[in-house]
N, C-alpha and C positions, 0 to 999 in steps of 0.2 A: 504493499499500501505506500509505502513511504517513497518509493522508486516511482509509482503514478503519482503520485504530489509534486513531486520533482520534476518532473518533466511536465505536468501540467503547470505549474510557476515557470517554467523555464520558456515553455511556449507562448505565455502571457508576457512576460518580460519582454521576449523578444519582437512582440507585436506592439508593445506599448512603445519599444523603443522604436521600431520602424517609423510607429505614428507619430512618436516624438521630430523624425527626421522629417516627416511631411508636413508635418506643422510648421515647423521653423524656415521651411523653402516655402511654401506656400502663403504664408504671411508675407513674404516678400512681395508677391505678385499680385494678391487681393486681399482688400480689407477682411479683417477677421470676421465681420458680420457675415461675409459670402462663404466662409467657408464650409457650413453647413451644405452649402448648393453643389460647392465643388466635390466633397465626399462623397455626397448622395449620387451624384452621377458616375463619380468614378470606380466606386463598392457595384453600383448596378451594370455596368458596362464590364466589369469584372468577372463578376457571377456570372452573369448570361454567357458570356464569351467561353466559360469554363463548361457550363451547362451543356451549350452547343458542342464545343470539344469534347464533353465525353459520351453526349448521342452519337456524333459521329463514329467516334472511336468504337463506338459498341452497334455499332451498322444500324441505328436505330432511325426509321424512317417514319417521320411524325403523317407522311402522304399515302402512308398503307391502310389506313382505317380512320373513319371519323373520331374513335376514343381514341384511338393514338394521336391524332391531331390533338385533341383537347385534353390528355395528357400531357401532352408538348407544351402547351399552351399554359397551363397550369403552373408547370415546373419555370416558365421563363418569366409567369405573371410573379410566380414567390421571389425567384432572383431579385426581379426588379423593385418589388416593394419590401419583402421580409428581409433581406440578406441588410441592404441599409439600416433599417430599424435593430436589428440586431446588432451592428456595427457601431451605431449610436450607444446602444447600452450597454454594451459589456466592454468596450473600448474607449470611444470618445468622450464619454462622459465620467469614467474612471479616471481619463487622463485629465481631464480639465479639472475635476476635484483634486486631484494630486498635485496638479500646477499652482492651483488657485492657494491651497495649504503652503505650499511652498512659498508662494509670494506672498503671504501674510507673515509665515516665520522669518523670511529674508526682510522683512520692512520693519524690524524691532529694534535696530540702530539708528532709528531716524527721530530727530527731537519733537516736529509737528505728527500731531494725534488726529486719528481718524477712525470713525464707526461705520462700518457697514450695518445697516440694519435689510434682511431678507425674511421674507416670508417662506415659511417651509414649502418646500416642493411635496407635489404628486410624483409618486416613484416613476411613472411612466411619462408622464409630459417632461417633467423636467424644465418647466418655464424659465429658471432663472441662472441654469448652467451651461450655457454655450459661449464660442469664441470672444463674443463680443464683451459676455461678464470676465472672462479671463484677462483681457486686454485691460479691462477698467482696473482690476486688481493688480495687475503688473505694472501698469503706469503710475499707478500711486502707489505702490509701495517703493516707487524711486524718490517719494517725497515724503510720505506720511508713515507713520508706526499705526498698524492697522488692527482694532480689534473687529469681531463679526459676531453680531447676535441676532439669532436666529431662533423663530418658535412657531409653532402651528395652531394656538389655542390662546382664547384668552389666559387663562389660569396661568401658561407657560411664560407668556409675554410680559405679565404682573411680575413673577418670579424674578425673569432675567434682568427687568428693568428697575426691582426695587435692589437686586445685590450690585449693580452697577454705582459707583460713587466718581466715577472721573468724569470730568470737561475734554471736550475734544474742538479742533481747530475746523473739522469738517464732520460733517454726519451726513451719508448717503443714504436713501432709503430705494431699495429694490422690492416694491410690492403693485399688485394690483390696485386701480385707483380709477374714480370720475371725477370730475370738478368738485363734487360736495365731501368725498370723503376716501381716506386713503384703507385701504382693507387689508390690514395685517393678518390675519385669518378670517375663518368662516363667520367667526362669532365674537370679533376685536374692530373695531373699524374706528378712525380717527378724524373726526368732524369737528364743526363749530361748537359744541356742545360736550364736546372731550376736555374739559377744564383739566383735569389731574394730568393727562398725557400731554397737553399742551403746556403746563407748567414743566412737565419732566424735562421735553425737548429744552425750553427756556434754560433750566438750572445748567444741562448737560453742554450746551453750546456754548463757546468763549466767545466773548467780546471781538467782531471783527469775522466772525467762524461764517462758514459757507454750508447750508444745506444744500444737497441735490437731491430733487424728488424724481428718480427715473421709473418715471411710471405714466399711465396715461389721463392726458387731460387735464394734470392738477392746476393748471393755469387759466383753463379755460372758459370765457366768459369775465362779464364784471367782478362777480363775487366769485371766489373759488377756493378750495382748498389750499392752496400755496399761499394765498392773501391771507388766510386764518392764520396758518403757521407763521406766516412772516409777522404779523401783529401780535402772536404771541413772544416772537421772539425778537424785538425790535431792534436789538444790536449787532443782528447776522442777516446775511443776503441768501434768501431763499431763489432755486433756480428750479423754474420746471416747464412740463411742454405746453402750448397751447391746444395740442390734439392730440388723439389716439397715436402711438409710436408701436415701434417694433423695434427690434436688434439692428436690424440693417439703419434705422432711422437715429441713430443714438452713434457722436461721432467724438471721441476720447483724444484730446491733447496728451501731449508727452505726460502731465501731471496727472492724467485719468480725469479730468474736469467734462463733463458731457456737455454738448451742443447737441441740441434736437431739432431736425431737419425732415421737411416734408418737398421732396424733390432737391430742388434748388432755393427753397424758402426757407431760412431760419425761423421756426415756430418756438425758441426758447422766451420764456419772461423770467425777469428778476425782480426780485420786490425787496424792499427794505422798510420795516415798520409799516407794512400793508402798502406801502407807495410804490408804483411800477418806477423801475429805474429804466429810463431811458438809455440805450448803448447803440454805439456803433457798429453798422451792418457790415459785416465781415462775411466775403465770398467764401463758400465751400471749400472749393479749390485751395485757398490759403490755409484755411483748417486742417486739412489732410497733409498740405506740405508741413506744416508745423508739428504734425503728431508725429 
């Protein structure tokens, strides 16, 4: 049994090592947010080619009967759909999680402090484990000492928040939201009525600190949850998006600061003490060149 385990570990390590080489090479060519697509296409083509090669080697002809054709189609469909999913779950996601943990560990030498607040993920969806999230932490780790707070229920959130007595130069929230509330978990939201939560953020963000809301529509409309949080933390700057976003629409600079985009339009809003900060428009091309 020990021998089998060692072989499995060796295979997994080799696969992870190859994946890391792919990641380091591919991110020089495309944005990290595009790597899921590149990876999915590559895995699909690779497995389909292998399946076709095996069928040919076995002299299997799908044209001999309708049943054989259906089986052949099912095999190719599975290769195109199932194999990228399995690769993501068992190779990509563990790799990203490992690299994210490494980025957090390596950040501890920095003087400035940062808290990343993340909603706990569904084990299949993995909404907040992506190459963009990895880029976020890797860039931020060059400047900030990072703590991560993650919970899946109101009880877990309140326990984690009660045990944290630190103040931070920067707090990033990675959760689902709309313009009225931040959805920390299925039973715990931050909105205009969350007085205790709003006070918690005010106590934990330093003067001239920055709160980044990496979530959908938090700054949409005249009154929104970003403005609410800004009023509760009057000495900090709150950054948020005016519209729904996905990882493709967040661009991180060298320090991991996000800017939110719809096409070539900057949809980032910044608030201080509930007042919208007018900022100079910068072309997305410039942001990418400085990233």
